[in-house]
C-alpha positions in Angstrom: 92.4 90.6 78.3 90.3 88.1 80.4 87.8 90.0 82.5 86.9 89.2 86.0 83.2 89.1 86.6 82.4 91.0 89.8 79.2 89.0 90.3 80.0 85.5 89.1 77.0 83.2 88.9 79.0 80.2 90.3 79.8 82.1 93.5 78.6 80.2 96.7 75.7 81.8 98.6 77.0 81.8 102.2 74.5 81.2 105.0 74.1 83.6 107.9 76.1 81.1 110.0 78.9 81.2 107.5 78.9 85.0 107.3 78.9 85.2 111.1 81.8 82.7 111.4 83.9 84.5 108.8 83.3 87.8 110.6 84.6 86.3 113.9 88.2 86.8 112.7 87.9 90.4 113.7 88.0 89.5 117.4 91.6 88.3 116.9 92.6 91.0 114.5 91.4 93.8 116.8 92.0 92.4 120.2 95.7 91.8 120.0 96.5 94.7 117.7 94.6 97.2 119.8 96.0 95.8 123.0 99.5 96.3 121.7 98.7 99.9 120.7 97.0 100.6 124.0 99.3 99.2 126.6 102.6 97.8 125.2 104.5 101.0 125.3 102.8 102.0 128.6 103.8 98.6 130.2 107.4 99.0 129.3 107.7 102.7 130.2 105.6 102.8 133.3 106.3 99.3 134.8 109.7 98.4 133.4 111.2 101.9 133.5 112.3 101.8 129.8 113.1 105.2 128.3 110.0 106.4 126.4 112.2 108.3 123.9 114.4 105.3 123.1 111.4 103.1 122.7 109.6 105.5 120.5 112.7 106.1 118.4 113.2 102.4 117.9 109.5 102.0 116.8 109.9 104.6 114.1 112.7 102.6 112.4 110.8 99.3 112.9 107.6 100.8 111.5 109.3 101.8 108.2 110.8 98.4 107.8 107.6 96.6 108.6 105.7 98.8 106.1 107.7 97.2 103.3 106.7 93.7 104.4 103.0 94.7 103.9 103.8 95.3 100.2 105.6 92.0 99.9 102.9 90.1 101.8 100.1 91.5 99.6 101.9 90.7 96.4 102.9 87.2 97.5 99.3 86.5 98.5 98.0 87.6 95.1 100.5 85.3 93.3 100.0 82.3 95.6 98.3 79.3 94.0 97.5 76.2 96.1 94.7 73.7 96.2 93.5 75.4 99.4 93.4 78.8 97.8 95.4 82.0 97.8 94.5 83.5 101.2 93.2 80.7 103.5 96.6 78.9 103.9 98.2 82.1 105.2 95.4 82.6 107.7 95.7 79.1 109.0 99.5 79.2 109.3 100.2 82.7 110.5 97.5 82.9 113.2 99.5 80.8 115.8 102.8 82.9 115.7 100.7 86.0 115.7 99.1 85.1 119.0 102.2 83.5 120.6 104.5 86.5 119.8 101.9 88.8 121.4 102.0 86.8 124.6 105.8 86.7 124.6 105.9 90.4 124.2 104.3 90.9 127.5 106.4 88.2 129.2 109.9 89.7 129.0 112.9 88.0 130.7 114.9 89.9 133.3 117.2 92.1 131.2 119.0 95.4 131.4 117.2 98.5 130.1 119.0 98.2 126.7 118.1 94.5 126.6 114.4 95.3 127.2 114.4 97.8 124.4 116.0 95.2 122.0 113.6 92.5 123.2 110.6 94.7 122.8 111.5 95.7 119.3 112.4 92.1 118.2 109.1 90.7 119.6 107.1 93.6 118.1 108.6 92.9 114.7 107.8 89.2 114.8 104.3 89.9 116.2 103.5 92.5 113.5 105.0 90.3 110.7 102.7 87.4 111.7 99.8 89.9 112.1 100.4 91.1 108.5 100.0 87.7 106.9 97.1 86.6 109.1 95.1 89.8 109.0 95.8 90.9 105.4 94.7 87.5 104.0 91.7 87.3 106.3 90.5 90.7 105.2 91.4 90.0 101.5 88.7 87.4 101.5 85.9 90.0 102.2 85.8 91.8 98.8 86.1 88.5 96.9 83.5 86.6 98.9 80.9 89.4 99.0 80.3 91.5 95.9 76.7 92.6 96.4 76.5 96.0 98.2 73.9 94.8 100.6 75.9 91.7 101.5 79.0 93.8 101.9 77.2 96.2 104.2 75.7 93.4 106.3 79.0 91.4 106.6 81.0 94.6 107.3 78.6 95.5 110.1 78.9 91.9 111.5 82.7 92.2 111.3 82.6 95.4 113.3 80.4 93.8 116.0 83.0 91.1 116.5 85.7 93.7 116.0 84.2 95.8 118.7 84.2 92.8 121.1 88.0 92.5 120.3 88.4 96.3 120.7 86.7 96.3 124.1 89.0 93.5 125.3 92.1 95.0 123.6 91.6 98.6 124.5 89.4 98.7 127.5 90.3 95.5 129.4 94.0 95.0 128.6 95.1 97.7 131.0 92.8 96.7 133.9 93.4 93.0 133.4 97.2 93.5 133.1 97.2 95.5 136.3 95.0 93.0 138.2 96.1 89.6 136.8 99.6 90.5 135.6 100.6 91.5 132.0 101.9 88.0 131.1 98.8 86.2 132.2 96.5 88.7 130.4 98.5 88.3 127.2 98.3 84.5 127.2 94.6 84.6 127.8 94.2 87.0 124.9 96.4 84.8 122.7 94.2 81.7 123.3 91.0 83.6 122.4 92.7 85.0 119.2 93.7 81.6 117.9 90.2 80.2 118.5 88.5 83.1 116.7 90.8 82.9 113.6 90.1 79.2 113.2 86.4 79.6 113.6 86.5 82.2 110.8 88.2 79.7 108.5 85.0 77.6 108.6 83.1 80.5 107.1 85.7 81.3 104.4 85.9 80.4 100.8 87.7 81.5 97.6 86.4 81.7 94.0 89.6 80.3 92.4 90.2 83.2 89.9 92.4 81.6 87.2 93.7 84.9 85.7 97.5 85.2 85.5 98.7 87.7 88.2 100.8 90.7 87.6 104.5 90.8 88.3 105.8 93.0 91.0 106.5 96.2 88.9 103.2 95.8 87.0 101.3 95.3 90.2 102.6 98.4 91.8 102.1 100.5 88.7 98.5 99.4 88.2 97.7 100.0 91.9 99.0 103.6 91.9 97.3 104.3 88.5 94.0 103.9 90.4 93.2 107.5 91.3 90.3 106.5 93.6 92.7 104.4 95.6 95.2 107.3 96.0 92.6 109.6 97.6 91.1 106.8 99.6 94.4 105.6 101.1 95.5 109.1 102.1 92.1 109.7 103.8 92.4 106.3 105.5 95.9 107.0 106.6 94.9 110.2 108.2 91.9 108.7 110.0 93.8 105.7 111.3 96.7 107.9 112.4 94.3 109.9 114.6 92.5 106.8 116.0 95.8 105.0 116.8 97.2 108.1 118.4 94.1 108.3 120.6 94.5 104.6 121.6 98.1 105.0 122.5 97.9 108.4 124.3 94.7 107.8 126.1 96.4 105.6 128.7 98.6 108.6 129.6 95.6 111.0 129.5 93.6 108.9 131.9 96.6 108.5 134.2 97.9 112.1 134.4 95.4 114.5 133.0 92.0 113.3 134.3 92.8 110.4 136.6 90.5 107.4 136.2 90.4 104.3 138.3 91.0 100.9 136.5 87.2 100.4 136.4 86.6 104.0 135.1 89.3 103.5 132.5 87.6 100.3 131.3 84.2 102.2 131.1 85.8 105.1 129.2 87.3 103.0 126.5 84.8 100.2 126.6 81.9 102.7 126.4 83.2 103.8 123.0 82.7 100.4 121.6 79.5 99.5 123.4 77.9 102.5 121.7 79.6 101.6 118.4 78.2 98.1 118.3 74.6 98.9 117.5 75.5 102.1 115.6 77.5 100.0 113.2 74.3 98.8 111.5 73.1 102.4 111.3 76.2 103.3 109.4 75.7 100.3 107.1 72.2 101.5 106.2 73.5 105.0 105.7 76.2 103.7 103.3 73.5 101.8 101.2 71.3 104.9 101.1 73.8 107.8 100.8 77.0 106.0 99.7 80.0 105.0 101.7 82.1 108.1 100.9 79.4 110.7 101.9 78.8 108.8 105.1 82.6 108.7 105.8 82.8 112.5 105.5 80.1 112.8 108.2 82.0 110.4 110.5 85.2 112.3 110.1 83.6 115.6 111.0 81.9 114.1 114.0 85.1 112.5 115.3 87.0 115.8 115.1 84.3 117.8 117.0 83.8 115.2 119.7 87.5 114.5 120.4 88.1 118.3 120.8 86.0 118.0 124.1 89.1 116.4 125.6 90.6 119.8 125.7 88.1 121.0 128.3 87.1 117.8 130.2 88.0 118.2 133.8 86.2 115.3 135.6 85.9 111.6 135.2 82.1 112.0 134.4 82.9 114.4 131.5 85.6 112.1 130.1 83.3 109.1 130.3 80.6 111.1 128.4 83.1 112.1 125.7 84.0 108.4 125.3 80.4 107.4 124.8 80.0 110.1 122.1 83.1 109.0 120.3 81.5 105.6 119.8 79.3 107.0 117.0 82.0 108.1 114.5 84.3 105.2 115.5 81.5 102.8 114.3 81.4 104.7 111.1 85.1 104.3 110.4 85.0 100.6 111.2 82.2 99.9 108.8 82.9 102.4 106.0 86.6 102.0 105.5 86.1 98.3 104.6 83.3 99.1 102.1 85.4 101.9 100.5 88.3 99.6 100.0 86.1 97.0 98.4 84.8 99.7 96.0 88.4 100.6 95.1 89.2 96.9 94.4 86.1 96.5 92.2 87.1 99.5 90.1 90.6 98.0 89.6 89.1 94.6 88.7 86.9 96.1 86.1 89.9 97.9 84.6 92.6 95.3 84.8 90.7 92.0 84.7 92.2 90.8 87.9 91.1 90.8 91.5 94.1 92.0 93.5 92.9 92.3 97.1 96.3 91.3 98.4 98.2 94.1 96.7 95.7 96.8 97.7 95.5 95.7 101.3 99.3 95.4 101.3 99.8 99.0 100.0 97.2 100.2 102.4 98.8 98.4 105.3 102.2 99.7 104.3 100.9 103.3 104.4 99.2 102.6 107.7 102.5 101.3 109.2 104.2 104.5 108.0 101.4 106.3 109.9 102.5 104.3 113.0 106.0 105.6 112.5 104.5 109.1 112.2 102.6 108.5 115.4 105.7 107.3 117.3 107.6 110.3 115.9 104.9 112.6 117.3 105.0 110.8 120.6 108.8 110.9 120.8 108.8 114.7 120.1 106.1 115.1 122.7 108.0 113.1 125.4 111.2 115.1 124.6 109.7 118.6 124.7 106.8 118.3 127.2 108.9 117.5 130.3 107.3 114.1 130.7 109.1 112.0 133.4 109.0 108.3 132.8 107.8 106.3 135.8 106.7 109.4 137.8 103.3 109.3 139.5 102.7 113.0 138.9 103.7 114.9 135.8 104.6 118.6 135.4 101.9 121.0 134.1 103.7 121.2 130.7 103.2 117.4 130.2 99.6 117.5 131.4 98.6 120.3 129.0 100.6 118.6 126.3 98.5 115.4 126.6 95.4 117.6 126.2 96.6 119.1 123.0 97.8 115.7 121.7 94.3 114.3 122.0 92.1 117.3 121.6 93.8 119.5 118.9 96.4 117.6 116.9 93.8 115.1 115.5 91.6 117.9 114.2 94.4 119.0 111.9 94.9 115.6 110.4 91.1 115.0 110.1 90.6 118.2 108.1 92.9 116.7 105.5 91.1 113.4 105.6 87.7 115.1 105.0 89.1 116.9 101.9 90.7 113.7 100.5 87.4 111.8 101.0 85.5 114.5 99.2 87.8 114.2 96.2 87.6 110.4 96.3 83.8 110.7 96.1 84.1 112.8 92.9 86.7 110.5 91.3 84.7 107.3 92.2 81.4 108.7 91.0 83.1 109.7 87.7 84.6 106.2 87.3 81.4 104.4 87.9 79.3 106.7 85.6 
């Protein structure tokens, strides 16, 4: 079997400018995706009066279907052969519909309630399909372009700096800008910025042109799930990303009904998380080099669970803002370390199979994350149904208010305990494979 060198001598040495340009794609990836998670459901429920239960139920079905497309997109990417490379053409083509569909999602025509549900689900499907091809292939370039651990840590930290800029816009500014400028205008501004950042990243991208014959579909899936390190990594990643996405979605309701924040305070709450995370990302990168990515990830998981539990007892805007600032520390860890851990997993597979298969691994990971979104929407649908939440009401009953506290302060701890255990097992498996 032909072996893939993990450190090929012919590999280009990117300049700092090229590394920085490549990392800029995280503005687009994070800004639109996180804005969707933060305010899309909130916009349709609170401003268009759509039934939260109907919307969440539809998103469960959509999430399962779209999870399958992640597998297909990853496999197609690995098998693509063009003179422009395997990944770069998809990034160049899919970036435009990714941004345009996001803008159209927040610009619905005048429809009935049922029509709005159908429109929301259709546009969400198209948006997420384009996101899958653009983001998966942009991220698949990272393990192939950077194989040295120090380069990986540095570029991953750079990615998170740009990603945090996107997160601040997507999570912290989307709600306040949507309320002040209008949801449609906010979305078109975000779409223009996203397209620009994706095309800047292409200038800093390259591929090595690996000539090895790719696996067929069945072989690709079989070899992926034979990688024990990947199994434990992806379960831990699934649980972590479920809790962070749940926080992003439910926080709009928490800051509206539990501890009421003004639009400015809401931006400070969510933006403060990422302002703290930006410099701390480089601290986590150094920790990963010194102690290993897996050990550092376990620390981040434990910190996140402890800090988010404070939302159970926060009673004032000041305490909520302080909790948000503290959350920035573990969030930075997740952002830096999950990328590095996935690259480790792909390296292990390449040394075993002789093929670099970033597309399939990111596709399977994306599939499982999408199933996590379906789980999140299932949790939200159950919550809306049993808590007494009243769509469109300015004041919620005590049962709904306390429910939002439990949803953000207690439920994540249960999932994060499982993530910690899986990451500990991953560390043992990965250490044994390397040795």
